[in-house]
C-alpha positions as CSV (number, residue, x, y, z in Angstrom):
1,M,105.0,100.9,63.0
2,K,106.5,97.5,62.9
3,I,106.0,96.0,66.6
4,L,107.7,93.1,67.9
5,V,105.5,91.9,71.5
6,L,108.1,90.0,73.1
7,A,106.1,87.3,75.9
8,G,106.4,83.9,77.4
9,G,109.6,83.2,78.7
10,L,110.8,80.7,81.1
11,S,109.7,82.3,84.5
12,P,106.9,80.8,86.5
13,E,104.7,84.1,85.5
14,R,105.4,82.5,81.9
15,N,100.9,82.2,81.2
16,V,100.5,86.0,82.7
17,S,103.0,87.4,80.3
18,L,101.5,85.1,77.3
19,S,98.1,86.8,78.1
20,S,99.4,90.5,78.4
21,G,101.2,89.9,74.8
22,A,98.2,88.2,73.7
23,M,95.9,91.5,74.3
24,V,98.8,93.9,73.8
25,C,99.6,92.1,70.2
26,E,95.6,92.3,69.2
27,A,95.0,96.0,70.6
28,L,98.0,96.9,68.3
29,R,96.7,95.5,65.4
30,K,93.5,97.0,65.6
31,R,95.0,100.7,66.1
32,G,96.7,99.8,62.2
33,H,100.6,98.9,63.1
34,Q,102.0,95.5,62.0
35,A,102.4,93.4,65.1
36,A,103.5,90.2,65.8
37,L,103.6,88.1,69.0
38,M,107.1,85.8,69.7
39,D,107.4,83.7,72.9
40,L,111.3,84.4,74.4
41,F,112.1,81.1,75.0
42,Y,110.5,79.3,72.1
43,G,111.5,81.5,69.4
44,L,111.1,80.7,65.8
45,D,110.7,77.5,67.0
46,G,111.7,75.6,63.9
47,A,110.4,78.2,61.2
48,A,112.5,79.6,58.6
49,S,111.1,83.0,58.9
50,G,109.7,84.8,61.5
51,R,107.6,87.3,58.6
52,G,104.5,85.0,59.1
53,L,104.4,86.1,62.9
54,Y,102.8,89.5,61.9
55,V,99.8,87.8,60.6
56,A,99.4,84.7,62.4
57,P,96.5,84.2,64.5
58,I,96.6,84.9,68.1
59,P,95.8,82.1,70.3
60,D,92.8,82.5,72.2
61,S,94.0,80.2,74.6
62,F,96.8,82.8,75.8
63,K,94.5,85.2,76.5
64,Q,93.2,83.9,80.4
65,V,95.6,82.4,82.9
66,A,95.5,79.1,84.5
67,R,94.5,78.9,88.1
68,E,98.2,77.0,88.4
69,A,101.6,78.3,87.8
70,P,103.1,76.6,84.4
71,D,105.4,73.6,85.0
72,L,108.6,75.2,83.5
73,E,110.2,71.3,83.3
74,K,107.7,70.8,80.6
75,V,107.8,74.1,79.1
76,R,111.8,73.5,78.4
77,A,111.2,69.8,77.7
78,R,109.1,71.0,74.6
79,R,111.2,73.0,72.9
80,G,113.4,69.7,72.2
81,D,116.9,71.0,72.6
82,E,119.8,71.3,75.3
83,D,120.6,74.3,74.9
84,P,120.9,76.4,78.5
85,S,119.6,79.5,76.9
86,V,116.5,81.0,77.9
87,I,116.2,83.3,74.6
88,G,114.8,81.1,71.5
89,P,116.3,81.0,67.9
90,G,115.7,83.8,65.7
91,V,114.9,86.2,68.8
92,F,117.2,89.1,68.7
93,E,117.2,88.8,64.7
94,M,113.2,89.6,64.9
95,C,114.1,92.2,67.7
96,R,116.5,94.2,65.6
97,E,114.4,94.2,62.4
98,A,111.5,95.9,64.3
99,D,111.0,99.3,64.7
100,V,110.3,98.9,68.8
101,V,110.2,95.8,70.8
102,F,106.6,95.7,73.4
103,L,108.2,94.0,76.4
104,A,104.8,92.4,77.8
105,L,107.3,89.8,80.2
106,H,107.0,89.3,83.6
107,G,109.4,88.0,86.5
108,A,112.8,86.9,85.9
109,C,114.7,87.7,82.3
110,G,111.8,89.8,81.3
111,E,111.1,92.7,84.4
112,D,115.2,92.0,86.1
113,G,116.9,94.2,83.1
114,R,118.7,91.3,81.4
115,I,116.6,91.6,78.4
116,Q,116.6,95.6,78.8
117,A,120.5,95.3,78.8
118,A,120.9,93.4,75.8
119,L,118.2,95.0,73.9
120,D,120.5,98.2,75.1
121,L,123.7,96.5,73.4
122,L,121.7,95.8,69.9
123,G,120.7,99.4,69.8
124,V,117.0,98.4,69.7
125,P,113.8,101.0,71.2
126,Y,112.1,98.8,73.8
127,T,109.2,99.3,76.5
128,G,108.9,100.6,80.2
129,S,112.6,101.1,82.2
130,G,115.6,100.5,81.4
131,S,118.1,98.0,82.5
132,L,118.9,99.2,86.1
133,G,115.7,100.6,87.1
134,S,114.3,97.4,86.5
135,A,117.0,95.3,87.8
136,V,116.4,97.3,91.0
137,A,113.0,96.8,91.2
138,M,113.1,93.4,90.9
139,D,114.8,93.0,94.3
140,K,112.6,93.9,96.7
141,D,115.2,94.5,99.4
142,L,117.4,96.7,98.0
143,T,114.1,98.7,96.4
144,K,113.0,98.9,99.9
145,R,116.2,100.0,101.2
146,L,116.5,102.4,98.5
147,V,113.2,104.1,99.7
148,A,113.4,103.7,102.9
149,G,112.9,107.7,105.0
150,K,111.3,108.9,102.1
151,V,108.1,106.5,102.0
152,N,106.7,104.4,104.8
153,T,107.5,100.7,104.2
154,P,107.1,97.6,106.3
155,K,109.9,96.9,108.9
156,W,111.5,93.6,107.0
157,E,115.0,91.6,107.1
158,T,116.1,89.6,104.6
159,V,117.4,86.0,104.8
160,T,118.0,82.7,102.5
161,V,116.5,80.2,104.9
162,T,118.3,76.9,104.6
163,E,117.0,73.5,106.6
164,E,120.1,74.4,109.0
165,N,118.4,77.9,109.9
166,L,114.7,76.4,109.9
167,E,114.0,76.2,113.0
168,E,116.0,79.2,114.7
169,L,114.4,81.5,112.3
170,M,110.9,79.4,114.0
171,G,112.7,80.8,117.4
172,R,112.8,84.3,116.6
173,I,110.3,85.8,114.2
174,K,107.3,87.5,115.8
175,L,103.9,87.1,114.3
176,P,102.1,87.8,112.1
177,V,104.6,88.2,109.2
178,V,104.7,87.9,105.4
179,V,107.6,85.9,103.5
180,K,108.1,86.1,100.0
181,P,111.0,85.8,97.7
182,T,113.2,88.8,96.9
183,D,112.7,88.4,93.5
184,S,109.2,87.6,91.8
185,G,106.1,88.9,90.7
186,S,102.3,87.8,90.4
187,S,102.3,86.7,94.5
188,I,104.1,83.7,93.3
189,G,105.8,82.4,96.7
190,V,104.3,85.0,98.6
191,Y,102.7,83.3,102.4
192,I,101.4,85.1,105.0
193,A,101.9,83.6,108.5
194,K,100.1,84.4,111.1
195,N,100.6,81.8,113.6
196,R,103.5,79.2,114.0
197,A,102.1,76.3,111.7
198,E,101.9,78.6,108.8
199,L,105.1,80.3,109.3
200,K,107.0,76.7,109.6
201,S,105.1,75.6,105.8
202,A,106.2,79.1,104.4
203,L,109.7,79.1,105.4
204,E,109.8,75.6,104.1
205,N,108.6,76.2,101.4
206,A,111.7,79.3,100.7
207,V,114.1,76.2,101.0
208,K,112.6,74.7,98.1
209,V,112.5,77.7,96.0
210,G,116.0,78.8,97.1
211,G,117.3,82.2,97.2
212,R,116.6,85.1,99.5
213,T,113.6,85.4,101.2
214,I,111.7,88.7,102.7
215,I,110.4,88.3,106.3
216,E,108.4,91.4,106.5
217,E,106.0,93.0,109.1
218,Y,102.6,91.9,108.8
219,V,100.4,95.3,108.3
220,Q,96.7,95.0,108.7
221,G,95.2,97.4,106.5
222,R,93.5,98.1,102.5
223,E,95.0,96.8,99.4
224,I,95.5,100.2,97.4
225,Q,97.6,100.1,94.0
226,V,98.4,102.9,92.3
227,A,100.0,103.1,88.4
228,V,102.3,105.9,87.1
229,L,102.2,106.7,83.6
230,D,104.2,108.9,82.0
231,G,105.5,110.9,85.1
232,K,101.6,111.4,87.2
233,A,99.9,108.9,89.7
234,L,96.8,107.1,87.9
235,P,94.0,106.8,90.4
236,S,94.3,104.5,92.8
237,I,92.5,101.2,92.7
238,E,91.2,98.7,96.0
239,I,91.6,95.2,95.6
240,I,89.3,93.3,97.6
241,P,90.1,89.7,97.5
242,R,86.8,87.3,97.8
243,E,88.8,85.1,99.4
244,G,92.2,84.9,101.3
245,F,94.6,87.7,100.2
246,Y,95.7,88.7,96.8
247,D,97.5,85.3,95.4
248,Y,98.3,84.4,92.4
249,A,94.9,82.6,91.6
250,N,92.9,85.6,92.7
251,K,94.7,87.9,90.7
252,Y,94.5,85.8,87.3
253,Q,90.7,84.6,87.5
254,P,87.7,86.7,86.6
255,G,85.7,87.4,89.6
256,A,87.9,86.6,92.1
257,T,89.0,89.6,93.1
258,H,86.4,92.8,93.5
259,E,88.3,96.0,92.4
260,V,87.4,99.9,92.6
261,C,88.8,102.1,90.6
262,P,89.0,104.8,91.6
263,A,89.5,103.6,95.1
264,R,86.7,105.2,97.5
265,I,88.9,106.9,99.7
266,P,90.0,110.6,100.6
267,D,91.0,112.6,98.7
268,A,93.9,113.9,101.2
269,W,94.4,109.6,101.2
270,E,94.7,109.3,97.3
271,K,97.0,112.5,97.9
272,A,99.5,110.3,99.7
273,V,99.7,107.5,98.2
274,G,100.4,108.6,94.7
275,D,103.0,111.0,95.7
276,A,104.3,108.0,97.8
277,A,104.1,105.6,94.0
278,L,105.9,109.1,92.3
279,T,108.9,108.8,95.2
280,V,109.9,105.4,94.4
281,F,109.2,105.4,90.9
282,E,111.6,108.8,90.7
283,T,113.9,107.3,93.6
284,I,114.8,103.8,92.0
285,G,115.0,105.9,88.6
286,L,112.1,104.2,86.7
287,A,110.7,105.2,83.1
288,V,107.2,105.5,81.5
289,Y,104.9,103.5,83.8
290,A,105.0,101.0,86.5
291,R,102.1,99.9,89.0
292,A,103.5,100.3,93.2
293,D,101.7,98.7,95.6
294,F,100.9,99.6,99.1
295,I,99.1,98.3,102.3
296,V,96.9,101.9,104.1
297,T,96.4,102.3,107.4
298,S,93.1,103.2,108.9
299,D,94.5,106.3,109.3
300,G,95.4,107.1,106.0
301,T,98.8,106.0,105.8
302,P,100.6,104.1,103.0
303,Y,102.9,101.5,103.8
304,F,104.8,100.9,100.2
305,L,105.6,96.9,99.3
306,E,106.5,96.7,95.9
307,I,106.9,98.2,92.4
308,N,106.3,97.0,89.1
309,T,108.0,97.6,86.0
310,L,106.4,95.6,84.0
311,P,103.0,95.4,85.2
312,G,100.4,93.0,83.7
313,M,98.0,93.8,80.8
314,T,95.9,91.1,81.4
315,P,92.1,91.0,80.8
316,T,92.0,91.4,84.9
317,S,95.1,93.8,85.1
318,L,94.7,96.8,87.1
319,V,97.1,99.5,84.8
320,P,94.4,99.0,81.6
321,Q,91.6,99.6,84.5
322,E,93.3,103.0,86.1
323,A,94.7,104.2,82.6
324,D,90.7,103.8,81.5
325,A,89.5,105.6,84.7
326,V,91.0,108.9,83.2
327,G,89.8,108.4,79.7
328,I,92.7,106.0,78.3
329,D,91.4,102.7,76.7
330,Y,93.6,99.9,76.2
331,G,94.5,100.5,72.3
332,N,95.8,104.0,73.7
333,L,97.4,103.3,76.5
334,C,99.2,100.5,74.4
335,D,100.5,103.8,72.4
336,T,101.2,105.8,74.9
337,I,103.4,103.2,76.2
338,I,105.4,103.0,73.1
339,Q,105.5,106.3,72.2
340,R,106.9,107.3,75.9
341,S,109.2,104.7,75.7
342,L,110.8,105.6,72.5
343,E,111.6,109.4,74.1
344,A,113.3,107.8,76.9
345,R,115.2,105.5,75.2
346,K,116.3,108.7,73.3
347,E,116.9,110.3,76.4
348,G,119.1,107.0,77.6
349,L,116.5,106.3,80.4
């Protein structure tokens, strides 16, 4: 099968995406597919033809994720043009020549449904959820509104933090809280505020980032994540950072986090968190695969935080570990995602 793996792009999760894409492309080649890795933002980058991408070596530097998120202004400058598009030259032409596009994108213009919608209009099959479900899941506020009442979720409010309302928010927000953007992933921009100084710092950062911000009740418990694959919940995985919480650095640096899969929780807890993941998945209309994040309290109650429609496929990512726990190795996981996605597109999902 001829498969184009789209990665990179112009998102704060760019480096994570490149790592996912490199791993996926390598696995697909080992399974006998024609697979090419293409950067959504750079495209062909001056190349006369994209055929060479199908035999081009995969840079080892892509596989590991740097501790810091990329400087997107430098990324944009390296393309050397004034084109405001986040889609590089030749990308859609390459997509149309492939049998399927494997979306290894993360964050804006990857998980938010826009690329999916464009590929739908082109008639090009791709992996993962469709455009509408992707757009809903990317908006944490909208997702919580839709699933509240069906699953437990921490209390929250969504605000646009400005210099004008910062002091008013400081005065009325009850601590501890989690402050996070409504539409980012990889824990970028996420802060746990347990005192006023931490809250002020988190809100000031929200002003710099701009956009809508979720102020969410902090729930004490164990961090449990559950992947859904082909309509079934995979074994849960517990996340235990060695320092701090499961932030960007702890997610992608080998050894920074202790991960236990299957999670060492009672069977009743496992069923509850798996059922909750499936409920969210079905309620917002997702397809093929996703990963839901929960905090499970000491009495076994799962509190839903968010769901990721294109979860990471990096060397430290969680979905591959959960799949491996039921005998699905990395290459087989990639093939399963592709086959189920082709079926989903035919079904209009």
